[in-house]
C-alpha positions as CSV (number, residue, x, y, z in Angstrom):
1,M,125.7,248.4,131.8
2,T,126.7,245.6,134.2
3,P,123.9,242.9,134.9
4,P,123.3,242.3,138.4
5,R,125.6,239.8,139.7
6,T,124.5,236.4,141.7
7,P,125.3,236.5,145.3
8,Q,128.6,234.3,145.7
9,I,128.8,232.7,149.4
10,P,132.5,232.6,150.8
11,V,133.8,229.2,151.6
12,V,136.6,229.0,154.1
13,V,139.0,226.2,154.6
14,L,139.5,225.0,158.1
15,A,143.2,223.2,158.5
16,G,145.4,221.6,161.1
17,F,147.0,218.6,162.3
18,L,145.0,216.0,164.3
19,G,144.5,217.6,167.7
20,S,144.9,221.0,167.2
21,G,141.4,222.1,167.8
22,K,139.7,222.4,164.3
23,T,136.7,221.0,165.7
24,T,136.7,223.1,169.0
25,L,137.3,226.1,166.7
26,L,134.3,225.3,164.3
27,N,131.9,224.8,167.4
28,H,132.8,228.1,168.6
29,L,131.9,229.7,165.4
30,L,128.7,227.5,165.1
31,R,127.8,228.5,168.8
32,N,128.8,232.5,168.2
33,R,127.4,232.8,164.7
34,A,125.4,235.7,165.4
35,G,122.0,234.9,163.1
36,T,124.7,233.6,160.2
37,R,123.5,230.5,158.7
38,I,127.0,228.3,158.1
39,G,127.2,225.4,155.9
40,V,129.8,222.7,157.4
41,I,131.4,220.3,155.1
42,V,133.3,217.8,157.3
43,N,136.4,216.0,155.1
44,D,136.8,213.2,157.8
45,F,134.7,210.8,159.9
46,G,134.3,212.8,163.2
47,A,132.0,214.7,165.1
48,I,130.5,217.9,165.8
49,E,129.1,218.9,169.0
50,I,126.5,221.7,169.0
51,D,125.7,222.4,173.1
52,A,124.4,219.0,174.2
53,M,123.9,217.6,170.6
54,T,126.7,215.7,168.7
55,V,126.0,215.2,165.2
56,S,128.1,211.9,164.1
57,G,129.3,212.5,160.2
58,Q,129.3,209.8,157.8
59,V,130.4,210.2,154.4
60,G,127.4,211.1,151.9
61,S,125.4,212.4,154.9
62,T,123.6,215.6,155.4
63,V,122.9,217.0,158.8
64,S,120.8,219.7,159.8
65,L,122.4,221.0,163.1
66,G,118.6,222.6,164.1
67,N,120.2,226.0,164.4
68,G,120.1,227.2,160.9
69,C,123.4,225.4,159.8
70,L,123.6,222.2,158.0
71,C,126.7,219.6,157.9
72,C,128.0,217.5,155.3
73,A,130.6,214.4,155.8
74,V,132.3,213.9,152.5
75,D,135.5,212.5,150.7
76,A,137.0,215.2,148.4
77,S,135.9,213.9,145.5
78,E,132.3,214.9,146.2
79,L,133.3,218.4,147.3
80,D,131.9,219.9,144.3
81,T,128.6,217.7,144.6
82,F,128.0,219.0,148.2
83,L,129.1,222.8,147.2
84,E,126.3,222.7,144.7
85,T,123.8,221.3,147.4
86,L,124.6,223.9,150.1
87,T,124.9,226.9,147.3
88,R,121.1,226.2,146.2
89,P,119.3,229.2,147.3
90,S,116.6,227.0,149.5
91,A,119.6,226.2,151.7
92,R,119.7,229.9,152.6
93,L,123.5,229.8,154.0
94,D,125.8,232.8,154.3
95,V,129.0,230.9,154.5
96,I,130.3,227.6,154.4
97,V,133.1,226.1,156.2
98,I,135.0,223.1,155.1
99,E,137.1,221.1,157.8
100,A,139.6,219.3,156.2
101,S,141.0,216.2,157.4
102,G,144.0,216.2,160.1
103,L,146.0,214.4,157.1
104,A,144.8,216.5,154.2
105,E,146.6,218.7,152.1
106,P,145.0,222.1,152.4
107,Q,146.7,223.3,149.1
108,E,144.6,220.8,147.2
109,L,141.6,221.9,148.6
110,V,142.1,225.6,148.0
111,R,143.0,224.5,144.4
112,M,139.9,222.5,144.0
113,L,137.8,225.6,145.3
114,L,139.7,227.9,142.9
115,A,139.2,225.8,139.8
116,S,135.3,225.2,140.4
117,D,133.0,226.2,137.8
118,N,130.4,226.9,140.7
119,P,129.1,230.4,139.8
120,H,127.7,230.6,143.7
121,I,130.9,230.2,145.5
122,L,133.7,233.0,146.3
123,Y,137.1,231.8,148.2
124,G,136.9,232.7,151.8
125,G,140.6,231.7,152.8
126,L,142.6,229.1,154.2
127,V,142.8,229.1,158.1
128,E,145.5,227.0,159.5
129,V,145.0,225.7,163.2
130,V,148.2,225.1,165.4
131,D,148.7,223.7,168.6
132,A,151.2,225.7,170.4
133,A,151.7,223.1,172.9
134,E,152.4,220.4,170.6
135,F,154.1,222.6,167.8
136,D,157.7,221.6,167.6
137,A,156.5,217.9,168.3
138,T,154.0,217.8,165.4
139,R,156.5,219.9,163.1
140,Q,159.1,217.0,163.7
141,R,156.2,214.2,163.0
142,H,154.9,216.3,160.1
143,P,157.4,218.4,158.2
144,E,154.7,219.2,155.7
145,L,153.3,221.7,158.6
146,D,156.0,224.2,157.3
147,R,154.2,224.1,153.5
148,H,150.9,224.4,154.8
149,L,152.0,227.4,157.0
150,A,153.3,228.8,153.9
151,V,150.1,228.7,152.1
152,A,147.7,229.9,155.1
153,D,145.9,233.2,154.7
154,L,145.4,233.1,158.3
155,V,147.0,231.1,161.3
156,V,145.2,230.2,164.7
157,L,148.0,229.7,167.3
158,N,145.7,227.7,169.6
159,K,145.9,226.5,172.9
160,T,148.3,229.2,174.0
161,D,147.2,229.0,177.6
162,R,149.1,225.5,177.8
163,V,152.5,227.7,177.2
164,G,154.6,230.2,179.3
165,E,154.7,233.7,177.8
166,T,158.4,233.4,176.5
167,E,157.7,230.0,174.9
168,R,154.4,231.8,173.4
169,E,156.3,234.3,171.9
170,R,158.8,232.0,170.4
171,L,156.2,230.0,168.9
172,R,154.6,233.1,167.4
173,A,157.6,234.6,165.9
174,T,158.5,231.1,164.5
175,V,155.0,230.7,163.1
176,A,155.2,234.2,161.6
177,E,158.4,233.4,159.8
178,L,157.0,230.0,158.4
179,S,153.8,231.7,157.3
180,G,154.9,234.9,155.8
181,P,152.3,237.7,155.2
182,A,149.7,235.7,156.8
183,A,148.0,237.2,159.8
184,V,148.7,235.2,163.3
185,I,146.4,235.3,166.0
186,S,146.7,233.5,169.2
187,A,143.6,231.8,170.7
188,E,142.7,229.6,173.9
189,H,139.9,226.5,173.1
190,G,139.6,227.6,169.6
191,R,137.9,231.0,170.7
192,I,138.4,233.4,167.3
193,D,135.9,236.3,166.7
194,P,134.0,235.2,163.8
195,E,134.1,238.4,162.2
196,L,137.4,237.8,161.3
197,L,136.2,234.9,158.9
198,F,132.5,236.3,158.2
199,D,130.2,238.9,158.5
200,P,127.4,238.6,161.1
201,A,124.3,238.1,158.9
202,L,120.9,240.2,159.0
203,R,118.3,238.0,157.7
204,P,116.4,239.6,154.8
205,D,112.9,238.1,155.9
206,G,113.5,239.3,159.5
207,E,114.4,236.2,161.4
208,E,116.7,235.9,164.5
209,M,116.2,239.8,164.7
210,A,115.1,241.6,168.1
211,G,112.9,239.4,170.1
212,Q,113.7,237.2,172.9
213,L,117.2,236.1,174.0
214,S,118.1,232.6,172.4
215,F,120.4,230.0,174.2
216,E,122.8,231.2,171.9
217,D,122.7,234.6,173.1
218,L,123.1,233.8,176.7
219,L,126.1,231.7,176.1
220,R,127.7,234.1,174.0
221,Q,127.1,236.9,176.8
222,E,127.9,234.3,180.0
223,E,131.7,233.9,178.0
224,C,131.8,237.5,177.4
225,D,130.8,238.2,181.2
226,E,133.6,235.4,182.3
227,H,136.2,236.9,180.3
228,E,135.7,240.4,181.8
229,E,135.7,239.3,185.2
230,R,138.6,236.8,184.9
231,D,141.3,238.9,182.3
232,G,139.5,242.2,181.8
233,H,139.0,243.7,178.3
234,A,142.1,242.5,176.7
235,D,140.9,239.0,176.7
236,H,138.0,239.9,174.6
237,L,138.1,237.9,171.4
238,H,138.1,241.1,169.0
239,A,141.1,242.2,171.2
240,A,143.5,239.6,169.0
241,Y,142.9,241.7,165.7
242,E,142.5,245.2,164.3
243,S,139.9,246.4,161.9
244,V,140.4,249.8,160.0
245,D,137.8,251.6,158.2
246,F,138.8,253.9,155.3
247,T,136.3,256.2,153.2
248,A,137.2,258.7,150.2
249,D,134.7,261.0,148.1
250,V,137.6,261.1,145.6
251,P,138.1,258.3,143.2
252,M,140.9,256.2,143.4
253,D,143.5,256.1,141.1
254,P,143.9,252.4,139.4
255,R,147.4,252.2,138.9
256,R,148.1,253.7,143.0
257,F,145.4,251.8,144.1
258,M,146.7,248.3,142.6
259,A,150.3,249.1,143.6
260,F,148.9,249.4,147.1
261,L,147.3,246.0,147.1
262,D,150.2,244.5,145.6
263,S,152.6,245.6,148.7
264,R,149.8,245.3,151.4
265,P,151.6,244.5,154.7
266,E,151.9,241.4,156.4
267,G,149.2,240.5,158.8
268,L,146.5,242.2,156.8
269,Y,143.8,239.3,156.4
270,R,140.8,240.6,154.7
271,I,139.7,243.6,153.0
272,K,136.3,244.3,151.9
273,G,134.4,247.2,150.7
274,F,133.6,249.4,147.3
275,V,136.0,251.5,145.0
276,D,135.3,254.2,143.1
277,F,137.4,254.6,140.1
278,G,136.5,257.7,138.7
279,S,136.7,258.3,134.8
280,G,138.4,254.6,135.1
281,D,134.9,253.4,134.9
282,R,132.1,256.1,135.7
283,D,129.1,253.7,135.3
284,N,130.3,250.9,138.2
285,S,131.6,250.9,141.6
286,Y,133.7,247.8,142.3
287,A,133.2,245.4,144.9
288,L,136.3,244.4,146.3
289,H,136.9,241.1,148.5
290,A,140.7,240.6,149.5
291,V,141.8,237.6,151.6
292,G,145.1,236.6,152.1
293,R,146.6,236.7,148.9
294,F,143.5,236.2,147.1
295,L,142.1,239.0,145.1
296,R,138.8,239.9,143.5
297,F,136.6,242.6,142.1
298,A,133.3,242.7,140.8
299,P,131.7,245.9,139.3
300,R,128.6,247.0,140.4
301,P,126.5,249.8,138.5
302,W,125.8,252.8,140.6
303,A,122.5,253.3,141.7
304,R,120.4,256.4,140.3
305,G,121.8,259.5,143.0
306,E,124.0,257.4,144.8
307,Q,127.0,259.2,146.5
308,R,130.3,257.9,144.8
309,L,132.5,256.9,147.8
310,T,135.2,254.7,148.3
311,Q,134.6,252.3,151.3
312,L,137.1,249.6,152.7
313,V,137.2,248.0,156.0
314,M,140.6,246.0,156.7
315,I,140.9,243.4,159.1
316,G,144.4,241.9,160.2
317,A,146.5,241.2,163.1
318,G,149.4,243.6,164.2
319,I,148.3,245.9,161.2
320,D,149.5,249.9,161.3
321,A,146.2,252.2,161.0
322,A,148.0,255.3,160.5
323,A,150.2,253.6,157.7
324,L,147.1,252.1,155.9
325,H,145.1,255.2,155.9
326,E,148.4,257.2,154.9
327,G,148.7,254.3,152.0
328,L,145.1,254.4,150.7
329,A,145.1,258.5,151.2
330,A,148.1,258.6,148.6
331,C,145.9,256.5,146.3
332,R,143.7,259.2,145.6
333,A,143.4,260.4,142.1
334,E,143.9,264.1,140.8
335,P,141.0,266.3,140.6
336,E,139.5,265.4,136.8
337,P,141.4,262.2,136.4
338,D,141.0,262.4,132.5
339,A,144.3,261.2,131.4
340,P,144.5,259.6,128.0
341,D,145.7,256.6,129.5
342,T,142.7,256.2,132.0
343,E,141.3,252.8,130.4
344,R,144.7,251.4,130.1
345,A,145.1,252.2,133.9
346,M,142.1,249.8,134.7
347,W,143.6,246.9,133.1
348,G,145.5,246.0,136.4
349,V,141.9,246.2,138.3
350,L,140.3,244.1,135.3
351,R,142.7,240.9,135.6
352,Y,140.7,240.4,138.9
353,V,137.1,240.6,137.6
354,P,136.0,237.0,136.7
355,E,135.7,236.6,133.1
356,P,132.0,235.3,133.3
357,A,131.4,238.7,134.4
358,R,133.1,240.2,131.8
359,E,132.0,237.7,129.2
360,G,135.7,236.9,128.4
361,D,137.3,233.8,127.7
362,A,137.8,231.0,130.4
363,E,141.3,230.3,129.7
364,A,142.2,233.7,131.1
365,E,140.2,232.9,134.4
366,A,142.1,229.8,135.0
367,E,145.3,231.2,134.7
368,M,144.5,233.9,137.2
369,Q,143.0,231.3,139.6
370,E,146.2,229.2,139.3
371,A,148.1,232.3,139.7
372,A,146.2,233.0,142.9
373,A,146.8,229.5,144.0
374,E,150.3,229.5,143.8
375,A,150.9,233.0,145.3
């Protein structure tokens, strides 16, 4: 039986050139965290504003933001040290966001995360923020922007309120072409739905549950009311992306399911949930974590009496819900999937199970991480 796995904290890399709106987006996430405890690592000299409070980052500092979140300002060489600090159980964080320097190479930060031997972290995606109003000028000044977009998992086309509709559509098409399969969403003032990046947390100790409204709740409600009055429901944060649920009480065929994941459509940013592979592994359900091109499975023993289901949530922009349902339905195994090569069919899945979880060799894990970084 597979031993219980240590909970892992997703680490999201937030990148973009100077002036694109990274800090504004990060402040928005912190104000709309819905009880989620966020660790912030700032790879730059700068400031993060929380309402009226400004936290000035200095290299080597760790600052409490006073709302269950932490902020660190670090050099890239210190990243592992601060990840170790922020993933300690005493920090009780749910997600870590690294705000990269405007001149940083985001791909190098991603490589560092994938190569890290910290067992408590999980890659949460590379988010590239682009200034719609200055896109052409930024691209001319920093030709490497094309390379950054090519490795992004999610692109936020920010400041779209500063360009006309025709220009906005041109920019979106250009960014989509440069970023390939990445999801592209438009935003004003860095306002995106936090659920794109992390799941709102319910504190196990009952904190921040039912009770008096906090200032954070009031600010979020005021923002929603303002959008509703000005632009109607279409301007709500969740209108920028789609969320698709899928449930099946028939086991999934490993080969068909991996073929589905290998050909997942452009714009599908996150997939999360649990998969039942039936006779491929009768002892375990497989937790699935996919963000952009990154994919990982983690076996989890079935509980006694637990109903054996595949349950998935898919999040993206411009995705076809009906096509996703059809594709996943085609992955269901035939009744009694006991073909002689069932175990061999699981090899494609096991490639994405971290070697430490299978007590395998570290070299294969490093190869998998390198392949994910270069994909």
